[in-house]
N, C-alpha and C positions, 0 to 999 in steps of 0.2 A: 364343450362344456357341458357340466354336471348340474343339476337341478338347486345343489346346493351350493351351487355360488351363486345364487337369489334369493332378497327378501321372499318369507311367504306374501307376505300384505302389500306391499309396495313394486316388488317385481323388480327392484335395482338392482344392479351388478356389486356385490360384495368383495370381488375380487380387486387389490390395486397392487398395483405391479406383481402380479400375479399370486400373491399371498391375502388370505381371507382377514380382512380387519374390520373392527366395529360393528362385530355383528355379536347376539347371543342366542343358544340354541333354546330351542321352543320347547324341546321334551331331552331333557337333561339324562345322562346317565346315571349321573352320582348326584344327590338331591343335599343338598346345602340344610342343614337343621337350620329351623326358625326362618326360612325362608321359601317364598312360594316362586315357584316355576312359572315360564311365562304361558304355559297351558294354562294352570291352576288359575292364574290372573284372571284370563280371558275369560274363561267357563266362569269365575263368579259374575262375567259382564253380562252373559248371556249368549258365549261365543264359544264354541266348541269345535277344535281343529283335531282332524284325525290324523294316525300317525301311521302312513304308510310311505311306500319309495316312491310311489309318483311324485309327489308333491315334497317340497322344500321345508326342511326342519328349521331352517335358521330363518332369524328376524335383525335386522337394523337397527343400527343406533335410537335413528328419528324413531322410527316406529314405536320403540320400546318403549323412548321419553313421551311418544303420544299414548301409550296404554295407561301410563303413570299419571298423566295429568287427566283423564278420563276416570282412573279410579279416585283421585280426590274432588274431580267434580260429581262423580255418581255417590259420594258419600254425601255431599252437600243438598244432591236431590234428594237423598232418602230423609233428611233430618225434615225437610218440608213436605215431603210425603207423610211421615208420622204426625207432623203435626196439623195439617190438613185433616187425618185420619180421626186422630183426638177432637177436632173442632166440632165435627160432623156429627147431627144428633141421630142418636138412636130412632132406626124406622118400628112404625108400630106393628109390623108385621114379623114374624122369626123366621118365615121359610118364604119359600115363591111360591107354595101351592097355597098359601092365606091368602093373596092378591084379589084385592075383587078385580073383577074384568071391566077391562076399560084402560089399567095401568101399564105404564110402559117401563123398562128395565134399559137404563143406560151403564154399560159395562164401559170401564177406563181402561186406560191400558194400562193401568198397574194392578186392574183385577179387581177392584174397589166395588160392589155394586151400588147404584144407588137409585132409588125408588123413585118414579115423580108422577103423580095420580093424575093422569088425561081423562077427561070424560067421555064416554062415547057421541054423548050429544054437543057438548063442544067440538071435539073432530067434524061431527057430521054438517055443522054450522056452516053458512053460506059466509066467505070474504068481507067483511065489511069495509069500507073506506076509510082511509087513514084521517085521523083526526085534523091535521093539517095540511093545506093544499101546497105544501112547500117541499113534498116528500121527494117529489121527480125533479124537483132541483136542488136537492140536494145531492141525490146520486149522480146527478150531470155534471154538479160545478164539483168532478173531483180535482184534488190537487195535484199540480203536475211535480214530478219527481226532480228535485234540483240536480243538475249537471254535475258529474263528479270533477272537480281540478285537479288535473295530474301536477303532480308536484316530482319534480326531477330528486332523485335518492342521491344523499351526497357520501352514504359508504359503498366501498366495494363488495362485489359477492363475495362469500367465504366459497374457496376454491380446495379439492381436496387432489387435483392432479398438479404432477410438477413439469413444467416448461422448462427445457434446456435449448439453448444456441451454440453451435459449433460455427466458429465463423474461421475461415481460410485464407492463408495467407500465401502468397508467392514463398516467402520466406520460411514458413512453417506449413507444409501440406498436408499435416495432420490435422490442425485447427485446434482453437484455444475454445474450451468447451466451459459454458458460461450458465450459471445456473440462475433466472429469472424470480425475484421475490414476487410474492403474492399479490401485488399491489398492481404491478404491471404484468404478469404471466398471462394473463387476458385478453389485454392489449396487442401484447407481440404473435399470442397464439388466433387471435382473430386476423393480423396483419396478413401474415402468414397465409392464412384461409382465404383471406382478401374478400372477407365478411365486415365491409366498411363501415355500414350503419351502426354494429356491435362495438366497431372498433373507436367508431367516432362517439359514441354512449359511453365506453367506458373511459375514453381519455377528456371527456368532461367530467367525472367522477373523482379522476386524480387530481386532488388540489396542484399540485408543482407543475404539472405538464398542464395542466389547462391555462394555469398564471402564463405561462410561457406561451402557449397559441394566443392567449386572449392580447397579449403584447403586438402578434403579428396581424389579429383581428381590428384592430383601433388601427395599427399602420395601414392598411386597407382604406379603411374609413376615411383619416387623413390624406390620404392619396387621393381617393375619389375626390374630397372637398376641397383640394386645392386645384382641381379641374374644372369642378364646379366654379370656383370663385375667380377663372380666368375670364378679362373680358372677350378674349379674344376665340373662345372656344364656340360663343354662338348662343350660348343657355339664355333661356327665355326670360329671366329674373333680371335681367342687365336689359332686355328691351322697354324701357319705360319712358320713352315717347309718347305725345300725345296718341300718335297714328299707330304705333305698336299697342298702345293700350286699347286701343278699339277693337284691336283684332285679337287681344287675352283671350285665352281658351284653358280650359283645364287639361282637355284630351292631349293639345299638343305641349303643356306644362309636362304630364304623364310620359309622353313620347322623349323628352328631352331627359327626365331623369332618370327614365329606363336605360337610354342610347349611353349618358356620360358617365352614372354612377348605379350599376346594374347592384353590387352589395346593398348599399346604403338604401336603393330603392327596395329592395327586397326585405328590409328591416321593416321600415316603414310600413311598406305593406302587409307586413302578417302582424304590424302592431294593430293596425286599424282594420283588420281581417279584411284586406283587398278591397277596401271602400276609398273609390277614386277623390273624390272631393276630399276626405280626410288624411289622406297620403300626402295630395298636395298642398295642403294648407300646415301639414306639420315639420315637409321637408323647405317649405317656402319661410316660416317664421325661424326655424334653424337655421338656416344657412343666411337670414338677413342678421342674426346674432355673431355670423363668424364674417359677414361683410354686408354695412350698412348700404352700401348704393346697390345690391340684389331688392329693388324694392317695387317690382311692379307687380305684386300680387298686393302689396302693403297699399301702394295707388287705387287698386282697385276697392279695397275695403274702404280707402278713404271716399269713394266716388259714391257706397253704397252711405256712410256717413251723412256727406251732407249733403245726400239726397234726403235723410231722415231727420234732417236739422240739427245736427249734433252739436254742441259747444263745444270750447275749448277745451275745457276740462275733461271732455269725452278722449279728444285726442290726445292730451297730455298722459294720461293714466295709459291709453293703450299703445301709444309710444312707445312707452317704456318696455311694455310687455315684447316690442316687436313686431306688432300685429299690425299697427299704422304708421303713416309718418305724423311729423308736426303740423298743426293747422295752418301754419304759413306755407309750408310746401303745398298741401292739401288744395288751398287756395290758388296757390300758382299753379299747379298743374287744373285746377278748371277753367282758369284763364285761357292757358293752351288748349285746352281741348275745344270751347267755345269758338276760339279763332279758329282753330282747324272745320272745323263745323261749318263757321261762318264762309269760309273759302270754297270748301267744297260745295256749299249752294252758289256761290258764284260761278263757280265751274260749271255745275250742271245746270246754272240759269245759260251761263253762255254756250254752252254745245248743245243746248236745247232749240236757242236762236240762230245757231248755225246749219239747223238742220233741217229748218223752217224752211219753204220755198217762198222766193221772191215775187213778188205780184206786182206787175205794172199795168198802169192806166192808159196805154196808148191812145187814148179818145181824146183825154185831157192834154 
């Protein structure tokens, strides 16, 4: 390929299907009257390009639009510079030779000289301590930069290439050639190249295609919810007896969620930033809204409320939110727990008595 096939500034390929398109000559052979060439515009901005055969003499349309925007902004910059130049008071010295020794000259980028008198004594003085004692704290207490939140783009990227698909049928060996539209060309191309991450990103941006995909995602969530609400699958939230609640742990609930509903578990885990307690609580409350008998987590919340001395109104409000059960159910479950604890104490006492040695007094 020739050097003329690439942009002089961004090095982009200018040939599309073998022909040069969307380009502009930097050094045109024929000059259009009342129109500046690209080279003249760049020279006005301070960039001089050499016209030799080893470098490309073309520029793409994107870079040319960038040059036009720089010209517009540079005009505004000139106005600011002139306004500041007029507002600066005249210096008392006509030349640099008339400066008093000890004065410094600061040169700006624009070439304007501004003289700031600094005496030699002031430079030779030792540095005095600051007037306030909080300067060190001010330097240390710097503002932490706020993290930038990623927002998915709804627009498809602009494509300049053409994507075609040829489908060969047994009845038609030559195949049917189909030209892909711009909004699906990138999806087809990345699927053919097995770039699954890029293809999935483009599918999300396609409104109609993502709408169909959303229905399938909801169907997967529906199937996993039905699986969790089936009492014969041994899901932990179904086990709400007093003995089961005594052995209730978030680790077992988390493993059940990951085992029975991996897709829904990944959604809750992503929302809560992989916090196990938040994931379990959110999933338990959401599933109880679908099936009220999934109440193991709600009974655990009841025990906390009863221990804290919550009133009936508290249970009533939290029960509407699906966080706890009603007050009557909480009292009944507390009685069952007390009976279980009492029976366990009796069994422990009996087992200890059975293990104790029997002492016999033969003398009496």
